[in-house]
VEXMAR-511312 format. One record per residue: chain; x, y, z of N, C-alpha, C in turn; residue number from 1. Coordinates in Angstrom, 3 decimals. Atoms other than C-alpha are relative to their C-alpha. Last residue first. Example, Ala and Ser with C-alpha at 12.3 -4.5 7.8 and 13.67 -1.06 7.14 Angstrom:
BEGIN
@kette=A nxx=-0.820 nyy=-1.190 nzz=-0.060 caxx=13.670 cayy=-1.060 cazz=7.140 cxx=-0.770 cyy=1.090 czz=0.730 nr=2;
@kette=A nxx=0.890 nyy=-1.190 nzz=0.000 caxx=12.300 cayy=-4.500 cazz=7.800 cxx=0.900 cyy=1.200 czz=0.000 nr=1;
This chain:
BEGIN
@kette=A nxx=1.306 nyy=0.173 nzz=0.648 caxx=8.454 cayy=19.585 cazz=40.192 cxx=-0.843 cyy=-1.008 czz=0.740 nr=119;
@kette=A nxx=0.864 nyy=-1.141 nzz=-0.253 caxx=11.383 cayy=20.996 cazz=42.174 cxx=-1.355 cyy=-0.133 czz=-0.648 nr=118;
@kette=A nxx=0.005 nyy=-0.847 nzz=1.176 caxx=13.953 cayy=18.624 cazz=40.684 cxx=-0.924 cyy=1.209 czz=0.170 nr=117;
@kette=A nxx=-0.860 nyy=-1.181 nzz=-0.166 caxx=14.753 cayy=17.163 cazz=44.096 cxx=0.014 cyy=0.912 czz=-1.194 nr=116;
@kette=A nxx=0.082 nyy=-0.666 nzz=-1.314 caxx=13.374 cayy=13.743 cazz=43.265 cxx=0.976 cyy=1.179 czz=0.059 nr=115;
@kette=A nxx=-0.993 nyy=0.442 nzz=-0.978 caxx=13.331 cayy=13.025 cazz=39.526 cxx=-0.163 cyy=0.734 czz=1.320 nr=114;
@kette=A nxx=0.629 nyy=0.924 nzz=-0.943 caxx=10.065 cayy=13.711 cazz=37.652 cxx=0.969 cyy=-0.452 czz=1.094 nr=113;
@kette=A nxx=0.847 nyy=-0.774 nzz=-0.901 caxx=11.490 cayy=16.814 cazz=35.905 cxx=-0.640 cyy=-0.887 czz=1.079 nr=112;
@kette=A nxx=-0.853 nyy=-0.742 nzz=-0.923 caxx=14.318 cayy=14.759 cazz=34.406 cxx=-0.824 cyy=0.781 czz=1.021 nr=111;
@kette=A nxx=-0.669 nyy=0.972 nzz=-0.875 caxx=11.857 cayy=12.290 cazz=32.863 cxx=0.871 cyy=0.706 czz=1.037 nr=110;
@kette=A nxx=1.034 nyy=0.474 nzz=-0.917 caxx=9.710 cayy=15.125 cazz=31.464 cxx=0.602 cyy=-0.984 czz=1.003 nr=109;
@kette=A nxx=0.258 nyy=-1.085 nzz=-0.939 caxx=12.828 cayy=16.703 cazz=29.950 cxx=-1.033 cyy=-0.426 czz=1.035 nr=108;
@kette=A nxx=-1.159 nyy=-0.105 nzz=-0.895 caxx=13.870 cayy=13.416 cazz=28.354 cxx=-0.232 cyy=1.068 czz=1.064 nr=107;
@kette=A nxx=0.024 nyy=1.164 nzz=-0.887 caxx=10.373 cayy=12.885 cazz=26.949 cxx=1.152 cyy=0.043 czz=0.992 nr=106;
@kette=A nxx=1.086 nyy=-0.211 nzz=-0.966 caxx=10.264 cayy=16.436 cazz=25.561 cxx=-0.084 cyy=-1.165 czz=0.988 nr=105;
@kette=A nxx=-0.424 nyy=-0.962 nzz=-1.008 caxx=13.682 cayy=15.951 cazz=23.943 cxx=-1.069 cyy=0.198 czz=1.067 nr=104;
@kette=A nxx=0.308 nyy=-1.352 nzz=0.439 caxx=12.504 cayy=12.813 cazz=22.133 cxx=0.352 cyy=0.950 czz=1.146 nr=103;
@kette=A nxx=1.165 nyy=-0.669 nzz=-0.585 caxx=14.167 cayy=9.647 cazz=23.275 cxx=-0.146 cyy=1.426 czz=-0.513 nr=102;
@kette=A nxx=-0.434 nyy=-1.021 nzz=-0.960 caxx=16.560 cayy=8.042 cazz=20.810 cxx=-1.222 cyy=0.703 czz=0.572 nr=101;
@kette=A nxx=0.176 nyy=-1.368 nzz=0.491 caxx=14.992 cayy=5.015 cazz=19.175 cxx=0.425 cyy=0.977 czz=1.089 nr=100;
@kette=A nxx=1.238 nyy=-0.600 nzz=-0.467 caxx=16.441 cayy=1.784 cazz=20.472 cxx=-0.073 cyy=1.417 czz=-0.540 nr=99;
@kette=A nxx=-0.122 nyy=-1.273 nzz=-0.716 caxx=19.123 cayy=0.175 cazz=18.371 cxx=-1.370 cyy=0.497 czz=0.409 nr=98;
@kette=A nxx=0.546 nyy=-1.153 nzz=0.740 caxx=18.566 cayy=-3.441 cazz=17.429 cxx=0.066 cyy=1.257 czz=0.852 nr=97;
@kette=A nxx=1.440 nyy=-0.115 nzz=-0.228 caxx=20.885 cayy=-5.710 cazz=19.414 cxx=-0.516 cyy=1.170 czz=-0.821 nr=96;
@kette=A nxx=0.465 nyy=-1.000 nzz=-0.954 caxx=24.302 cayy=-6.140 cazz=17.844 cxx=-1.511 cyy=-0.063 czz=0.153 nr=95;
@kette=A nxx=1.412 nyy=-0.275 nzz=0.242 caxx=25.689 cayy=-9.251 cazz=16.192 cxx=-0.489 cyy=0.939 czz=1.093 nr=94;
@kette=A nxx=0.813 nyy=0.057 nzz=-1.210 caxx=29.473 cayy=-9.006 cazz=16.386 cxx=-1.437 cyy=0.329 czz=-0.380 nr=93;
@kette=A nxx=0.735 nyy=-1.206 nzz=-0.399 caxx=31.241 cayy=-9.741 cazz=13.116 cxx=-0.844 cyy=-0.236 czz=1.253 nr=92;
@kette=A nxx=1.438 nyy=0.216 nzz=0.185 caxx=33.601 cayy=-12.733 cazz=13.078 cxx=-0.736 cyy=1.248 czz=0.459 nr=91;
@kette=A nxx=0.127 nyy=1.093 nzz=0.970 caxx=37.335 cayy=-12.216 cazz=12.529 cxx=-1.468 cyy=-0.274 czz=-0.307 nr=90;
@kette=A nxx=0.707 nyy=1.158 nzz=-0.533 caxx=37.297 cayy=-8.806 cazz=14.264 cxx=-0.164 cyy=-1.054 czz=-1.094 nr=89;
@kette=A nxx=1.121 nyy=0.316 nzz=0.893 caxx=39.956 cayy=-6.289 cazz=13.271 cxx=-0.655 cyy=-1.283 czz=0.517 nr=88;
@kette=A nxx=0.005 nyy=1.276 nzz=0.700 caxx=41.923 cayy=-5.330 cazz=16.347 cxx=-1.129 cyy=-0.056 czz=-1.018 nr=87;
@kette=A nxx=-0.207 nyy=1.061 nzz=-0.981 caxx=42.941 cayy=-2.368 cazz=18.474 cxx=0.032 cyy=-1.355 czz=-0.681 nr=86;
@kette=A nxx=0.734 nyy=1.188 nzz=0.433 caxx=43.446 cayy=0.305 cazz=15.817 cxx=0.309 cyy=-1.118 czz=0.983 nr=85;
@kette=A nxx=-0.831 nyy=1.196 nzz=0.090 caxx=44.652 cayy=3.347 cazz=17.759 cxx=-0.879 cyy=-1.158 czz=-0.445 nr=84;
@kette=A nxx=0.786 nyy=1.193 nzz=0.289 caxx=43.208 cayy=6.847 cazz=17.395 cxx=0.950 cyy=-1.172 czz=-0.184 nr=83;
@kette=A nxx=0.321 nyy=0.343 nzz=1.376 caxx=44.823 cayy=9.898 cazz=18.968 cxx=-0.844 cyy=-1.254 czz=-0.092 nr=82;
@kette=A nxx=-1.226 nyy=0.137 nzz=0.784 caxx=46.654 cayy=10.975 cazz=22.129 cxx=-0.267 cyy=-0.389 czz=-1.450 nr=81;
@kette=A nxx=-0.610 nyy=-1.316 nzz=0.165 caxx=43.504 cayy=12.327 cazz=23.777 cxx=1.242 cyy=-0.077 czz=-0.881 nr=80;
@kette=A nxx=-0.380 nyy=-0.704 nzz=-1.214 caxx=41.762 cayy=9.028 cazz=23.228 cxx=0.620 cyy=1.335 czz=-0.313 nr=79;
@kette=A nxx=-0.051 nyy=-1.439 nzz=0.262 caxx=40.007 cayy=6.829 cazz=20.680 cxx=0.311 cyy=0.693 czz=1.317 nr=78;
@kette=A nxx=-0.049 nyy=-0.795 nzz=-1.221 caxx=40.580 cayy=3.078 cazz=20.691 cxx=0.162 cyy=1.462 czz=-0.360 nr=77;
@kette=A nxx=-1.043 nyy=-1.021 nzz=-0.108 caxx=39.509 cayy=1.043 cazz=17.682 cxx=-0.094 cyy=0.690 czz=1.354 nr=76;
@kette=A nxx=0.053 nyy=-0.595 nzz=-1.326 caxx=37.624 cayy=-2.242 cazz=17.130 cxx=1.150 cyy=0.991 czz=0.106 nr=75;
@kette=A nxx=-1.304 nyy=-0.304 nzz=-0.579 caxx=37.119 cayy=-3.098 cazz=13.473 cxx=-0.222 cyy=0.674 czz=1.350 nr=74;
@kette=A nxx=0.101 nyy=-0.836 nzz=-1.194 caxx=34.136 cayy=-4.751 cazz=11.807 cxx=1.390 cyy=0.146 czz=0.600 nr=73;
@kette=A nxx=-0.855 nyy=0.314 nzz=-1.151 caxx=34.189 cayy=-6.088 cazz=8.261 cxx=-0.284 cyy=0.951 czz=1.151 nr=72;
@kette=A nxx=0.583 nyy=1.139 nzz=-0.711 caxx=31.418 cayy=-6.075 cazz=5.616 cxx=0.789 cyy=-0.354 czz=1.255 nr=71;
@kette=A nxx=0.495 nyy=0.993 nzz=0.957 caxx=32.209 cayy=-2.585 cazz=4.299 cxx=-0.710 cyy=-1.106 czz=0.757 nr=70;
@kette=A nxx=-0.621 nyy=-0.440 nzz=1.244 caxx=33.993 cayy=-0.864 cazz=7.160 cxx=-0.357 cyy=-1.051 czz=-1.034 nr=69;
@kette=A nxx=0.208 nyy=0.908 nzz=1.125 caxx=31.910 cayy=-1.151 cazz=10.303 cxx=0.630 cyy=0.640 czz=-1.217 nr=68;
@kette=A nxx=0.414 nyy=-0.584 nzz=1.268 caxx=33.154 cayy=0.550 cazz=13.441 cxx=-0.180 cyy=-1.093 czz=-1.046 nr=67;
@kette=A nxx=0.161 nyy=1.072 nzz=0.978 caxx=33.275 cayy=-0.563 cazz=17.059 cxx=-0.511 cyy=0.631 czz=-1.276 nr=66;
@kette=A nxx=1.031 nyy=-0.167 nzz=1.017 caxx=34.596 cayy=2.232 cazz=19.271 cxx=0.017 cyy=-1.191 czz=-0.942 nr=65;
@kette=A nxx=-0.221 nyy=1.122 nzz=0.898 caxx=36.521 cayy=2.047 cazz=22.548 cxx=-1.189 cyy=0.013 czz=-0.956 nr=64;
@kette=A nxx=1.118 nyy=0.844 nzz=0.398 caxx=36.538 cayy=5.417 cazz=24.229 cxx=0.505 cyy=-1.168 czz=-0.823 nr=63;
@kette=A nxx=-0.330 nyy=1.180 nzz=0.783 caxx=38.988 cayy=7.614 cazz=26.133 cxx=-1.249 cyy=-0.818 czz=-0.279 nr=62;
@kette=A nxx=-0.194 nyy=-0.421 nzz=1.387 caxx=38.519 cayy=11.183 cazz=27.352 cxx=0.311 cyy=-1.171 czz=-0.920 nr=61;
@kette=A nxx=0.612 nyy=-1.300 nzz=0.246 caxx=37.123 cayy=10.673 cazz=30.858 cxx=0.137 cyy=0.476 czz=-1.442 nr=60;
@kette=A nxx=-0.667 nyy=-1.028 nzz=-0.790 caxx=37.879 cayy=6.968 cazz=30.797 cxx=-0.638 cyy=1.332 czz=-0.316 nr=59;
@kette=A nxx=-0.846 nyy=0.726 nzz=-0.948 caxx=36.621 cayy=3.718 cazz=29.309 cxx=0.808 cyy=0.947 czz=0.877 nr=58;
@kette=A nxx=-1.023 nyy=-0.840 nzz=-0.627 caxx=33.681 cayy=5.218 cazz=27.420 cxx=0.772 cyy=-0.844 czz=1.006 nr=57;
@kette=A nxx=0.079 nyy=0.005 nzz=-1.461 caxx=31.835 cayy=2.689 cazz=25.249 cxx=1.144 cyy=0.865 czz=0.538 nr=56;
@kette=A nxx=-1.160 nyy=-0.551 nzz=-0.696 caxx=31.040 cayy=2.792 cazz=21.557 cxx=-0.232 cyy=-0.054 czz=1.491 nr=55;
@kette=A nxx=0.185 nyy=-0.120 nzz=-1.447 caxx=28.739 cayy=1.099 cazz=19.071 cxx=1.260 cyy=0.612 czz=0.589 nr=54;
@kette=A nxx=1.039 nyy=0.924 nzz=-0.455 caxx=28.163 cayy=0.663 cazz=15.344 cxx=-0.297 cyy=0.163 czz=1.481 nr=53;
@kette=A nxx=-0.242 nyy=0.347 nzz=-1.398 caxx=30.057 cayy=3.676 cazz=13.974 cxx=-1.159 cyy=-0.879 czz=0.461 nr=52;
@kette=A nxx=0.872 nyy=-0.593 nzz=-1.014 caxx=29.782 cayy=3.715 cazz=10.195 cxx=0.412 cyy=-0.476 czz=1.385 nr=51;
@kette=A nxx=-0.646 nyy=-0.036 nzz=-1.303 caxx=31.761 cayy=3.085 cazz=6.998 cxx=-0.937 cyy=0.664 czz=0.994 nr=50;
@kette=A nxx=-0.757 nyy=1.234 nzz=-0.194 caxx=30.417 cayy=1.991 cazz=3.620 cxx=0.666 cyy=-0.062 czz=1.368 nr=49;
@kette=A nxx=-0.717 nyy=0.560 nzz=1.139 caxx=27.814 cayy=4.717 cazz=3.621 cxx=0.673 cyy=-1.317 czz=0.341 nr=48;
@kette=A nxx=0.932 nyy=0.777 nzz=0.810 caxx=25.118 cayy=5.686 cazz=6.132 cxx=0.716 cyy=-0.703 czz=-1.153 nr=47;
@kette=A nxx=-0.585 nyy=0.403 nzz=1.266 caxx=27.080 cayy=7.176 cazz=8.975 cxx=-0.965 cyy=-0.894 czz=-0.748 nr=46;
@kette=A nxx=-0.578 nyy=1.336 nzz=-0.118 caxx=26.123 cayy=7.436 cazz=12.628 cxx=0.669 cyy=-0.454 czz=-1.286 nr=45;
@kette=A nxx=0.347 nyy=0.900 nzz=1.104 caxx=25.484 cayy=11.188 cazz=12.709 cxx=0.728 cyy=-1.335 czz=0.138 nr=44;
@kette=A nxx=-1.207 nyy=0.536 nzz=0.626 caxx=25.801 cayy=12.721 cazz=16.184 cxx=-0.401 cyy=-0.928 czz=-1.138 nr=43;
@kette=A nxx=0.028 nyy=-0.272 nzz=1.436 caxx=22.817 cayy=14.894 cazz=17.108 cxx=1.254 cyy=-0.492 czz=-0.710 nr=42;
@kette=A nxx=1.345 nyy=0.025 nzz=0.558 caxx=21.950 cayy=13.670 cazz=20.593 cxx=0.032 cyy=0.117 czz=-1.525 nr=41;
@kette=A nxx=-0.142 nyy=0.547 nzz=1.354 caxx=25.417 cayy=12.780 cazz=21.789 cxx=-1.343 cyy=-0.152 czz=-0.692 nr=40;
@kette=A nxx=0.898 nyy=1.140 nzz=0.086 caxx=24.406 cayy=13.495 cazz=25.406 cxx=-0.008 cyy=-0.634 czz=-1.380 nr=39;
@kette=A nxx=-0.064 nyy=0.812 nzz=-1.223 caxx=27.358 cayy=15.764 cazz=26.132 cxx=-0.839 cyy=-1.261 czz=-0.110 nr=38;
@kette=A nxx=-1.252 nyy=0.748 nzz=-0.020 caxx=27.677 cayy=17.108 cazz=22.587 cxx=0.036 cyy=-0.986 czz=1.155 nr=37;
@kette=A nxx=0.015 nyy=0.894 nzz=1.147 caxx=24.002 cayy=18.068 cazz=22.337 cxx=1.274 cyy=-0.831 czz=-0.065 nr=36;
@kette=A nxx=0.900 nyy=1.119 nzz=-0.290 caxx=24.078 cayy=19.460 cazz=25.871 cxx=-0.031 cyy=-0.995 czz=-1.156 nr=35;
@kette=A nxx=-0.683 nyy=0.854 nzz=-0.980 caxx=27.142 cayy=21.604 cazz=25.080 cxx=-0.852 cyy=-1.226 czz=0.318 nr=34;
@kette=A nxx=-1.041 nyy=0.736 nzz=0.723 caxx=25.434 cayy=22.932 cazz=21.920 cxx=0.776 cyy=-0.912 czz=0.944 nr=33;
@kette=A nxx=0.635 nyy=1.035 nzz=0.822 caxx=22.336 cayy=23.805 cazz=23.948 cxx=1.042 cyy=-0.796 czz=-0.761 nr=32;
@kette=A nxx=0.512 nyy=1.048 nzz=-0.887 caxx=24.381 cayy=25.627 cazz=26.586 cxx=-0.641 cyy=-1.127 czz=-0.797 nr=31;
@kette=A nxx=-1.126 nyy=0.797 nzz=-0.479 caxx=26.346 cayy=27.580 cazz=23.955 cxx=-0.465 cyy=-1.148 czz=0.899 nr=30;
@kette=A nxx=-0.537 nyy=0.737 nzz=1.148 caxx=23.137 cayy=28.722 cazz=22.235 cxx=1.165 cyy=-0.881 czz=0.434 nr=29;
@kette=A nxx=0.933 nyy=1.088 nzz=0.266 caxx=21.599 cayy=29.677 cazz=25.582 cxx=0.474 cyy=-0.852 czz=-1.172 nr=28;
@kette=A nxx=-0.218 nyy=1.016 nzz=-1.027 caxx=24.663 cayy=31.736 cazz=26.453 cxx=-0.898 cyy=-1.207 czz=-0.202 nr=27;
@kette=A nxx=-1.279 nyy=0.630 nzz=0.332 caxx=24.369 cayy=33.595 cazz=23.134 cxx=0.319 cyy=-1.106 czz=1.022 nr=26;
@kette=A nxx=0.213 nyy=0.815 nzz=1.196 caxx=20.674 cayy=34.269 cazz=23.841 cxx=1.284 cyy=-0.724 czz=-0.396 nr=25;
@kette=A nxx=0.810 nyy=1.155 nzz=-0.363 caxx=21.357 cayy=35.467 cazz=27.402 cxx=-0.186 cyy=-0.931 czz=-1.192 nr=24;
@kette=A nxx=-0.867 nyy=0.912 nzz=-0.746 caxx=24.188 cayy=37.725 cazz=26.239 cxx=-0.754 cyy=-1.258 czz=0.420 nr=23;
@kette=A nxx=-0.917 nyy=0.640 nzz=0.947 caxx=21.867 cayy=39.244 cazz=23.622 cxx=0.936 cyy=-0.980 czz=0.704 nr=22;
@kette=A nxx=0.789 nyy=0.926 nzz=0.817 caxx=19.159 cayy=39.900 cazz=26.205 cxx=0.899 cyy=-0.744 czz=-0.984 nr=21;
@kette=A nxx=0.292 nyy=1.179 nzz=-0.821 caxx=21.682 cayy=41.413 cazz=28.628 cxx=-0.805 cyy=-1.035 czz=-0.778 nr=20;
@kette=A nxx=-1.246 nyy=0.740 nzz=-0.210 caxx=22.979 cayy=43.759 cazz=25.936 cxx=-0.238 cyy=-1.261 czz=0.807 nr=19;
@kette=A nxx=-0.361 nyy=0.620 nzz=1.269 caxx=19.477 cayy=44.830 cazz=24.884 cxx=1.255 cyy=-0.860 czz=0.152 nr=18;
@kette=A nxx=0.954 nyy=1.091 nzz=0.209 caxx=18.467 cayy=45.486 cazz=28.506 cxx=0.315 cyy=-0.752 czz=-1.291 nr=17;
@kette=A nxx=-0.335 nyy=1.054 nzz=-0.958 caxx=21.630 cayy=47.506 cazz=29.103 cxx=-0.926 cyy=-1.198 czz=-0.188 nr=16;
@kette=A nxx=-1.227 nyy=0.662 nzz=0.470 caxx=21.046 cayy=49.495 cazz=25.922 cxx=0.418 cyy=-1.133 czz=0.930 nr=15;
@kette=A nxx=0.326 nyy=0.779 nzz=1.202 caxx=17.458 cayy=50.248 cazz=26.919 cxx=1.217 cyy=-0.752 czz=-0.520 nr=14;
@kette=A nxx=0.819 nyy=1.150 nzz=-0.397 caxx=18.447 cayy=51.309 cazz=30.448 cxx=-0.333 cyy=-0.897 czz=-1.183 nr=13;
@kette=A nxx=-0.866 nyy=0.986 nzz=-0.647 caxx=21.280 cayy=53.532 cazz=29.201 cxx=-0.777 cyy=-1.253 czz=0.393 nr=12;
@kette=A nxx=-0.263 nyy=-0.270 nzz=-1.411 caxx=18.959 cayy=55.384 cazz=26.831 cxx=0.830 cyy=-1.139 czz=0.593 nr=11;
@kette=A nxx=-1.432 nyy=0.008 nzz=-0.266 caxx=19.350 cayy=54.925 cazz=23.086 cxx=0.319 cyy=0.310 czz=1.456 nr=10;
@kette=A nxx=-0.542 nyy=1.338 nzz=0.256 caxx=15.749 cayy=53.875 cazz=22.433 cxx=1.505 cyy=-0.085 czz=0.270 nr=9;
@kette=A nxx=-0.862 nyy=0.012 nzz=1.173 caxx=14.633 cayy=57.105 cazz=24.168 cxx=0.562 cyy=-1.410 czz=-0.222 nr=8;
@kette=A nxx=-1.390 nyy=0.275 nzz=-0.359 caxx=11.845 cayy=56.523 cazz=26.648 cxx=0.806 cyy=-0.068 czz=-1.291 nr=7;
@kette=A nxx=-0.628 nyy=1.174 nzz=0.626 caxx=8.527 cayy=58.160 cazz=25.782 cxx=1.471 cyy=-0.125 czz=0.403 nr=6;
@kette=A nxx=-1.059 nyy=-0.391 nzz=0.927 caxx=7.035 cayy=60.624 cazz=28.336 cxx=0.659 cyy=-1.241 czz=-0.590 nr=5;
@kette=A nxx=0.295 nyy=0.488 nzz=1.337 caxx=3.771 cayy=59.333 cazz=29.857 cxx=1.075 cyy=0.349 czz=-1.013 nr=4;
@kette=A nxx=-0.106 nyy=1.458 nzz=0.021 caxx=4.924 cayy=59.639 cazz=33.463 cxx=-0.215 cyy=-0.553 czz=-1.397 nr=3;
@kette=A nxx=1.041 nyy=0.753 nzz=-0.680 caxx=5.498 cayy=63.317 cazz=33.047 cxx=0.243 cyy=-1.489 czz=-0.110 nr=2;
@kette=A nxx=0.095 nyy=1.363 nzz=0.467 caxx=8.544 cayy=65.382 cazz=32.203 cxx=-1.013 cyy=-0.759 czz=0.827 nr=1;
């Protein structure tokens, strides 16, 4: 056997490389989905008669959410125990115009500029 001998596609080295590549890809998919959930990048806001206007975290698993239902606004609490209607608002809250979500490349560039990021 010389140096130019072809490697069998079913050799232990090839199978190990294939397995590690697949595990890396699956891990990358899970990491991206976690990031999307964590930073709420791809959360639909709603376009019909009901939509989420704003929300604020008040604990690790608790949020207060302002929703629009038709022409009315309702404040609800969302937590591990479920959803609780806090109060319907008599007068709608005027919200500031939403800023456009930063593009992924802009967010990455911003993170790379931080001290200690190695860039």
